[in-house]
N, C-alpha and C positions, 0 to 999 in steps of 0.2 A: 742567106743568114744562117749564120750559125746555130746546126743542128740543134745541138745544148742548150741555145736560149732558148729556142724553139719548144722543147719541150715543157720548161719554164712556164713559160709565157702562158700555155696549156693548160698546166696544173694551176696556173694562180686564175685562171678565168673560170674552171671549175668550181674552183674552191666560194669563190663570186656568185656565182649561178647557185648552188646547192645554198648559200646563206639566204640570196634571197626569196627563195621559196620555201626557207623555213618558216621566213619571218610574214611573209602572207600566209603562210597556215596557221602558224599563230594569230595573225589578226581577224582571219576570218572566222578562231572559233573566238574571238573575244567577244564578239559581236552578234552571236548565235542568242537569239532570245531562248528564255526558258521558258519549256512547254505550261500550257494555259491550264491549269487546274480549275473544272468549274466547282461552283462553291457547293454544298451540299445542301440540300432545300428541307428543313426540319419541319414533317409531317405530323400535325397534332395528334396525339391517338385519346383525343378526350372532348370530343365538337360536342356539340348540342344542337336546338335550331334554334331560331333569336326568338321564336315563340312556344311555348310546352303549354295544351292544353292540358289539365288535369282534373277527370271524373272521379269520385272518391263515392260509392255504392255503400249502404248499410242500413243500421237503426242508431240507437240511443250513443252507442259506443264512435260512432262515424260523428254522429250532428255534435257529440258535446253536450250531453246530458250534465245540470248542474257543473259547468263549468265554463268560462268566458270564450266566446267568438273565438277567438286567436290562440284559445289552449289546446284546443281538441287538434288531435295528430295528423290531420289534412293541412288545416294552415300551420299548422308548426313545418310540415316537410316542404310546404312554398315558403315557409322562412327562410329553410335551410336553403334550399334550392337558389333563393334569389343572392345569398350570400356567395352561396360559391361559384353561380353565375354571372354576377353583375349586370353581363351583356346583353342577358336573357329577358324575355318578358315572360311572366308566366301567371295564365287562369285558370280559376277551380268553383266546378261546379260539385255540390254536393247532395245526394238523394237521398234520404237518414234521415226517420223519423223515430223518435222514440215510443220503441213498444211493437215496432215493425216484424214480422217473419219473413221469411221465403217467399210463400204467397202476396205479402204484401208489396216484396219490393218489385217483385216481378211485376207488376199492377201497374206501381208507381212507374217504370223503368216504359211499358208500354204506352203509358196515359202520354208520354211527355213524347216531341217529336225529335229525337235528339239524333243531332248529325255523328257521324260513323269520323271523327276525324281526333278521336283525342289518345296523345300521344301518351298516355300512363293514365291505366283505371285499378284502381284498390277497392277490394270487396273486403268487406268485415258484415257479415250476417250468420244469423241460426239461434244465438241466445234464445229469444222468446218464442223460436218453434221447443225447446228444452222447456221453458219459463211456463208456457203457457198449456205444454201438455200434450203439446201437437203428435201424432204419429211418429214414429223416424222416418215410416218408409216418403213422408210427404219433403223433411229431407233428402234422401237419397233419392229422389224423383227430382224436385225442384235446385237443389243446389247447383248439378252440371247445368241447367239452362242458364243458370244467372252467372257461370264462366264463360258461357260459351257465348251469351249478352254484351257480357264482359267481351270478351274476345274481336267480336266484330265491332263491338265502339271504338277498340282501339286501334279501328284501321284495320282491323283482323289480322294485326299481328299480336300471338298470345304472347310473345317477350315484353308484351307492351302492360303486361297484368299484373300484378301482384295480389296476391288472397292472403289476409291477416287471420289467422285461428283468431276461438273466441276467447274471451277474456273468462275467468274460470271467479263469478261472484259469492261462491263460499264463504271465501275469506275477506270476506266484510262484515261490517256489523249488522249489515241486514241477511245476509247468506248464515252466517252461523243461527241468527233464531230462527233461519226459513230451513234450516236443516236437525233443530233439535229432537228428536224421536226418529229422525227420519237416517241416523248416522249418514255416510257420505256421499248421498244417494246423487247430490246436486254435479259435484266434480268426477263421478262414474257418467253421471248422463252428458257432463261436454267432454267432458275425455271422446267419449265414442262419437258425436256429433265432429271435436279437430281429427279424430284421424280419420274418420270417414273423406273430409276434407283433402287431409293432406295426402291419403291413399289416392285420390282422384287427378289431386294436380300433378303428382310424381309421376303419374303415369299417361297424363298428356301434357307433360310439360312444360308446365306452369310452375312459377314459382309460388312458392306457400314462406310465410312468414312467421312463425310462432311465438308468440308475448304473453303467451299461458302464466308462463313460472312468473313474470314478473307481475300480475295479479296474484297470485297467489302467496305473495308477500306483506298481504296487508292485513292482516293480525299483527303479523309482528312489526310491521312500517305504517302504521295510520296514516300516513305523508302521501301513501301514495292510493288512497278511497278521500273523492270529494267530499264535501262539507251533506249529502246527501246522506251519508251509508251506504250505499249504494254500489254509485260509479267511479270510474279513475278519477284520479284527480290530474291538475294540470298536471303535475310532476309524475304521474304515472305516461303520462302522455308521451311527455320528454323522453324519458325512457323507452319507449315505442319505438317514436322517430328514430333515434338514435340504431336505432335494431331493423326500422325500415330502410333506411336512406341510403346504404349501400348497395340494396338491391334497386332501388328507384334511381341514383345515377347510372348503372348498368343499361337497364330497363330504356333513357331517355336518349342517350350517345346516338349519333349518328351512325 
């Protein structure tokens, strides 16, 4: 065979083989599957239990003296929560009576066989200690007892307890009559009670919500006072609820 012809044949075969190899490489690249990326799971950040048990402790301000049952702030809180969490069931137990002092409330709690299974406990107490002229040392001794009882009933978790400040009834028609010749005694004494409660809560990691300033608008805004001229109206309780609700939402989250 002519050597030149033999070289030509070898070159042609080499080109053919290189072409086949290139096509195979392209074919393999074309069928390589894309990497599988697992879907991102969205973790809910605002979940709560299917059932929330709420215990409201207090006096006339908790029972809602002179307003309808659904107008008092515990019921308004419950209704607001049901609107926010429609898939959750809410139960409410109220232990409160008009005229109760801290001593009365402690006795009432002790006389009831309460399970320590509450997801939320609110406490508003002290105005009758002041109104009845009880020695302030009684409140200093019994308020911490009530906070600790509330924590125990709230599954032992202080984050589930919310203490609410005492309203200032000096800014009501009844209060203005009571203050005649006494200056600002009512407001000064209620401020003393609230300051003690707030300082105690801060020192012990318990949430404290002040609503007192709302009630101090009762003279300039008579709509904030109930028909008896002394207690908060339904409108005032709505303002209480608006202020308490954000703290409640945090408390009941899993």
